[in-house]
Structure formats: structure tokens, C-alpha cells
N, C-alpha and C positions, 0 to 999 in steps of 0.2 A: 504494500500499499505506499509505503513511504519512499519506495525505489533506493533502499538502502543498498550498499554493497554487501553480499553474503559469500560465506564459505561453506562449503560441503565437506564434511568431516567424513572421512574414509570409514569403511565398517571392516569389521572380522569375518570370518567365515560364518559363523552363527547369527550374524546380522547386528551384533553389538557394536558401539562406537569404540573405534580405534583410538585409545587414549594417548598414544604416541604422537598420532597424526594431530589430535586436538592440541597436544602441547606445542608442536611445531607451528600450527597455524596461530596460536596464542601469541608465540613469540615473534613470529614474523608481522604481527598486527598489534604489538606492545603499546603503540601510540594512540590506540582506539579501544574504548570501551567495549565490552562484549556482550552480546546478547545471545545465550545459548538455549536451542530448544533440545531438552532430552526427551527421549521416547521412551516411555514405560510399556513396553510391549509394541515391536514394529509390526507393520501390517501384515507381512507374509510369514515371517519366522518367529514372531513373538518374542524376539530378544529384548532385554530390559537393561538399559543404560545406568550404570552405578553412579548415583547422584554423589555419593561420598567421595568416589575416586576423581570424578569432574571437579569437586569443591577443592579437593587437595591439590589438583594439577593448576587449578587458578590462583590457589595461594602460591604454589612453588614457582610459578611463572611472574609473580609479583602483582597480582590483581587484588587490590582491596574490595571490600564488600561494596563500596559505593561506585566500583568501576565495572560490574558485571550485573546482569539479569538473567535469572534461569527460569524457563517457563518448562513445565512437566506435561507432556502429552501423553495422559492416561486415558483415552478414550475407551478401551476395552478394559483394560486391568485395574482401573482406578478403583473401583468397587471390590476388587479382589485383595489388593495389597494391604490394606487395614488388617485383614485375617492372616497375613503371611509374614510381613515384617514392617518396620516403620520406615521403609525408604522413602517415602513421601511425608514430610512433616514441615510445617511452617516454623517448627524451632531451627530447622536449618535455614540458611540464608537463601531460600528459593522465593521466586517473585509470585509465581500463578501455577495452577493446574487445571487442566480440561478433563472433564469426565463425560461420556455419551451416555444417554439414557436409552437409547434404541438398541444398544449392544448387549452387554451383560445383564442388565435389567430387564430388556425385552419390552421396552414401551413401542406403541404400534405405529410411531412416526418419527423420524428423525428429531433429536433433541439433545440438549446437553448442558452443562454447568461448567462455569469458569469461576474458580475460586481464586481471589488475590487478597491482597493486604489492603485495609481501609485507607491507608495513606495514598495510595496509586489511584483509589476510586475516587477519593475527593478531589485530587487534581484533575479528573476527567469529567466529574458530574456537573450537569447544568440544571438548574432549576426551571422547570417549565410550567409557567403559570396556569396556562388552560387545562393542563392535566392535574394540577395540584399535587406534582409529584417532582422527584428528582430523577433525571435521566442519565445513565452512565453507559448506555450501548453506542456501538459504533454508528449503527444505522438509523439511530433515533427512535427505534421501536423493537418490540420482541412480541413472540407468539404468547398469548395467555392460556391456551389450552395445554401446551405441552408442560407447564409446571404443575398441572392438576394430574397428568398421567404419571409424571415423576412422584408426586406426593403419593398417589395411590398404589403405585408399584412398591415404593419403599414402606409404606404403612402394612401393606398386605402381607410382605415378606418378614419385615422386621430385622433386626441385627441377628438374630438367631437362624431365622431363614436364610439370609444372605451367606451367613457363616458354613452353613450346610452346603449351599450350592457351590460354594468355592471349593470345599473339600470334594464334593462329588465330582466335579469337573477337572479338579487336578488328579483324583485318583483314576478316573476314566481315560484321561490323556496317557497316563502312564501306563494303563492297561492296553491302549490300542498301540502305544509304541512297542511294549514288550511282546505284543502277539505278532505283530507285523516283523520284527526283529526276528522273531522265532521261525517265521515262514520264510526267511531268507530275503526279505525285501529292505531296500535302501529306506531307512528313516531316521528322523532327528527329532528331539523333543528338548528345548531350552529348559534350564531351571527356572521353576515358578512360572511356567507358561502352560496354556491350554491349547497351543497350536502345533498340532503334529505334521511335520514336514515329510513327505514319502517321494519316491520316485513316481514320474508322469506315467499315469495308464495310458496304454498303447492306443486304446479303443475310444474314439470321439464320445460314441454312444454311451460307454460307461461313465465319462467324465460328466456328460450331460445329466446323465439319470441320478448320478449321485451330488450333483450341484458342486464339483470340485471347482476350486480356483486354481490356475495353472500358471506357471512362470518358468519359461524355458523347458528345462527336462524335469521340473518340480511340480508337484501339487500339494495341497495341504487340506487338512480337516480342523475346524474350530470345534473342540469340544465343549458346546454351550450347555447350560443347565437342563435344556429340554432332550438331549441327546442320552439314550438309555444304554446299558450294555447289550440288550438284545439288537439295537439297531448297528452298534459297532460289531457284534458277532456276525450279522447279516453282511455288513459291508465287508468285513475281513473274509468271509466264506466266498463271497461272489469274486473278489478281487484275485483270491488264490486260484479259484477255478478258472477264471478267464486268463490268468497268467499263463496257466497251463496250456492254453489254447494259442496264445500269442507267441509263445516261444517253444513249442514242442518240436518243430523240425530244427531248430539250432540256426536257422538262416538269420532270424531276428534276435537281438539280445537286448536285455534290460538296459536301459541307459546309465551310463556313469555319472554320477552326481557327487563326486568326490570334492571337487572344486566349489560346489554350492552347499554342501552340507557337512563337508569335512571327510577325508578317507576312512576314518575310523566308523563312520555310518553308513559308507556305501558298500552294498553288497553286489557290485557288479562282478563281472567274471575275473577282472584285473585286480581289483581291492580285495577280492573273498580269497585269493591264494592263501593257503596254509604254508607258511615259510617254516621250515624245519632247520633249527640251528644245529651245527655239526657238534 
């Protein structure tokens, strides 16, 4: 919006921020203050950037707290992290966090919440006489229906209900990863994530039927609260059966995704070799 210069920080294989690259770019631009967008759960791989490491890196590069601003993009994982650890906390020098209501919470239309410090809001707020209220939005308006959906969903589930959802999703994601790994399928699951990344199925119809999101030779499954073990078992069973057909004559081979999810997670014919030490 402000046409400010920006730099893209490189990421590691699992999708997490490359902190050495962050350090290098901070030092290259030490004459400028830093606005850093921290991702708490990347879109495709579910990687979580470490806020504490980022804060330590800023300190080591000579950035005082009045020379940086940290925004935490926690669209999917924002409602999960309070039940996992305290990675997002305003006791730390972060500026804001955004959380979607239509993702983990399951509101029926796109919506979300941005939480920031009152001092920042006061600087942006405008007293609008004809609505007898203070406006702090960018557009000058906001939806009045979505807060009701958010309130209803949070009230219906409650803290205990959300905590149960988080545990079930994490358990089911690990279950899916372990089952796929056991079947010899390339798969990766980041720590504290509910996004299971696997090799891209060969058949477009299979991808369409299971509504899989794909990038290059990867696909992913987001294990949301509504996903049951029965659904996962059906998915695994059909995938295993289909793979037998796709690769039965040996002409076609499962894709190598070692560069995308790490060699240790790739089960292709090259990375699956059992090396025998002399």
C-alpha cells in the first residue's frame, strides 16, 4: 500500500524462515528500521517461524525495540498456538497478530481478527461524528455480520472445545503421516503443524475427488477439526490402491521430492536405497 521497499527472506526445505538470510539482510539494511512479517504456519507446508530466534537475531544485529515492528500472520494456527506453547505473546515485543475465523474455527464466510497494541490503534483512529464511533479500519468500514459468526463459534466451542479440537487435529495429522510413511509414500509433517505434505498423486481425477492442493510434485492435506480417522483411512486405502496401478509396470515412478520436503522424507527409488556400511 505504501510502496515501501521490501526484501523476501529465503526459506529452508521445510518452509521455515532462513534465519541466517534474515541476519544478512538486516545487516545489509542496517540504516533502515525493519518491519518483519512472521509466518505462524506457512500456507503449503505449515512451517512456523520462531519468533524468539527472530527477536534474538534483531538484537544481535543492533536493532533496538524502537527500530523494528513484528507482525505475526497466524491465519490458520492462531487459535492453535495458545494450547501448544506461548510462541505468540504480547509480553514479547511484537506489534500485531492476525487470525482467520473461516479456517480453524470454521466460520461460514471469510473473516478474521487483527490484534495489536492500543498505542498503535490510537495513532490511526478517527472519530467519525455521524456514526458516533471511532473508526480504526483501513477502508473506513467493516462487516458487522462476521463478528457475530466469530462470537457464536467461540461461544459454542469454548476454550475446552477448542483445546480438544487442537489435540485431535495434531493427533490425526501425525496418524496420517505415520500411515503414509509406513506405506512407502513420501511425506512430511512439520512440528506443531496439521498440514501433511506428500508426493503428488499421478491421477488428476484422484486429486480432484479428494480436493488436494498441489504445487510442483507435492500435494498437501490439511487435517481440520471435521476430518475423522475414517476419512483418513479411506484416503490412505484409495491412494495405496491407486499407486499400485500407476506404478505397476515400472515405466512410471513416484516423483522425487527430496529437494522439496527433504531427502529424509522422500521415498523415491533414489532416496529409498538402503545403504550398507562396510
